[in-house]
C-alpha positions in Angstrom: 0.0 0.0 0.0 2.8 2.4 0.8 4.5 1.7 -2.5 1.3 2.3 -4.4 0.6 5.4 -2.4 3.7 6.9 -4.0 2.2 6.3 -7.5 -1.5 7.0 -6.9 -3.6 9.8 -5.6 -5.7 7.5 -3.4 -5.1 3.9 -2.2 -7.8 1.9 -0.4 -6.4 -0.9 1.7 -9.1 -3.5 2.2 -8.5 -5.4 5.4 -10.6 -8.4 6.3 -10.1 -8.0 10.0 -10.0 -5.2 12.5 -6.2 -5.4 12.9 -3.1 -5.4 10.7 -0.6 -8.2 11.2 2.3 -6.3 9.8 5.2 -5.2 12.0 4.5 -2.1 14.2 6.8 0.0 12.0 5.0 -1.0 8.8 1.6 -0.4 10.4 2.8 3.1 11.4 4.0 3.8 7.9 0.6 3.0 6.5 -1.2 5.0 9.2 1.0 8.0 8.5 0.5 8.0 4.7 -2.3 10.5 4.0 -3.5 9.0 0.8 -4.1 5.5 2.2 -7.6 4.8 3.5 -8.0 1.6 5.4 -11.4 -0.1 5.0 -11.5 -2.4 8.1 -13.6 -5.6 8.4 -14.3 -5.7 4.6 -14.1 -8.4 1.9 -14.1 -7.8 -1.8 -17.3 -9.2 -3.2 -16.7 -8.1 -6.8 -14.3 -6.1 -9.0 -16.4 -3.9 -11.2 -15.5 -2.8 -14.7 -16.4 -2.2 -18.3 -14.8 -2.7 -21.7 -12.2 -0.1 -20.7 -11.1 -1.7 -17.5 -11.7 -1.6 -13.7 -14.2 1.0 -12.5 -14.8 0.0 -8.9 -15.1 -2.7 -6.3 -18.1 -3.9 -4.4 -17.2 -4.6 -0.8 -19.1 -6.3 2.1 -18.5 -5.5 5.7 -18.6 -8.1 8.4 -22.0 -6.8 9.4 -23.4 -7.5 5.9 -23.4 -3.9 4.6 -22.5 -3.9 0.9 -21.0 -0.7 -0.7 -19.0 0.3 -3.7 -15.8 2.3 -4.1 -14.7 4.0 -7.3 -11.3 2.8 -8.4 -9.4 2.4 -11.6 -7.1 -0.4 -10.6 -7.1 -3.3 -8.2 -3.9 -4.9 -6.7 -4.4 -8.1 -4.8 -2.1 -9.2 -2.0 -3.4 -11.8 0.5 -0.9 -13.3 2.9 2.5 -14.6 2.4 2.0 -18.4 2.4 2.5 -20.1 -1.0 -0.3 -22.4 -2.1 2.1 -25.3 -2.4 1.0 -27.7 0.4 -0.6 -30.0 -2.2 2.9 -30.7 -3.6 5.0 -31.0 -0.4 5.0 -34.8 -0.3 6.5 -34.9 -3.8 8.6 -31.8 -4.2 11.3 -30.2 -2.1 10.0 -27.1 -0.3 11.9 -24.6 1.9 11.1 -23.8 5.5 8.4 -21.3 4.4 6.7 -23.8 2.0 8.0 -22.4 -1.3 8.9 -25.0 -3.9 12.6 -25.1 -4.4 13.9 -24.7 -7.9 17.3 -25.2 -9.4 19.1 -21.9 -9.7 17.3 -19.5 -12.0 15.5 -22.3 -13.8 12.0 -23.6 -12.9 13.2 -27.2 -12.5 12.2 -28.8 -9.2 13.5 -31.8 -7.2 11.4 -34.1 -9.4 12.5 -34.6 -13.0 10.0 -33.2 -15.5 8.2 -31.1 -12.9 8.6 -27.3 -13.1 7.4 -24.6 -10.7 6.6 -21.0 -11.5 5.1 -17.9 -9.9 4.1 -17.4 -6.3 4.7 -21.0 -5.3 8.4 -20.7 -5.9 9.1 -16.9 -5.6 9.5 -15.8 -1.9 11.0 -12.5 -2.9 8.9 -10.5 -5.4 5.4 -12.1 -5.4 4.1 -9.9 -8.2 1.8 -10.9 -11.1 4.3 -9.6 -13.7 7.1 -11.7 -12.2 4.8 -14.7 -12.0 3.9 -14.3 -15.7 7.6 -14.1 -16.6 8.3 -17.1 -14.4 5.5 -19.0 -16.2 7.1 -18.3 -19.5 10.5 -19.6 -18.2 8.8 -22.7 -16.9 7.1 -23.3 -20.3 10.5 -23.0 -22.0 12.1 -25.3 -19.5 9.3 -27.8 -20.0 9.6 -27.6 -23.8 13.4 -28.3 -23.6 12.7 -31.2 -21.3 10.1 -32.7 -23.6 12.4 -32.2 -26.6 15.3 -33.7 -24.7 17.5 -30.6 -25.1 
């Protein structure tokens, strides 16, 4: 949120609970940023848009109140736990649950299995990086299938 606040006039931070779990220093940075508005106890029900892109979001509070906010972009960041538990019995994972890959490749501990995106990227966790990672994994899989 603080990064986006440097790029945007207004940032809504939608928080599902009534507390932030970030460090006290990070919480204070958010609270001290004038163009960040925290919407406590809210969940996103729907991202609204038209043929030109995002126009808003429909939110629902814990008390059931539904309301819309006008926005022209939506950035999703929920937690820091990779969705890799399904694979932990077959692939090597690190202490945080990320699938371990071989160097800069997408090769995993099992031959012919490749990992990309948020399940193997503990550092950046951004959609653009996940897309690039998916491309690398596709190329690695192609080389594997062709025996190169």
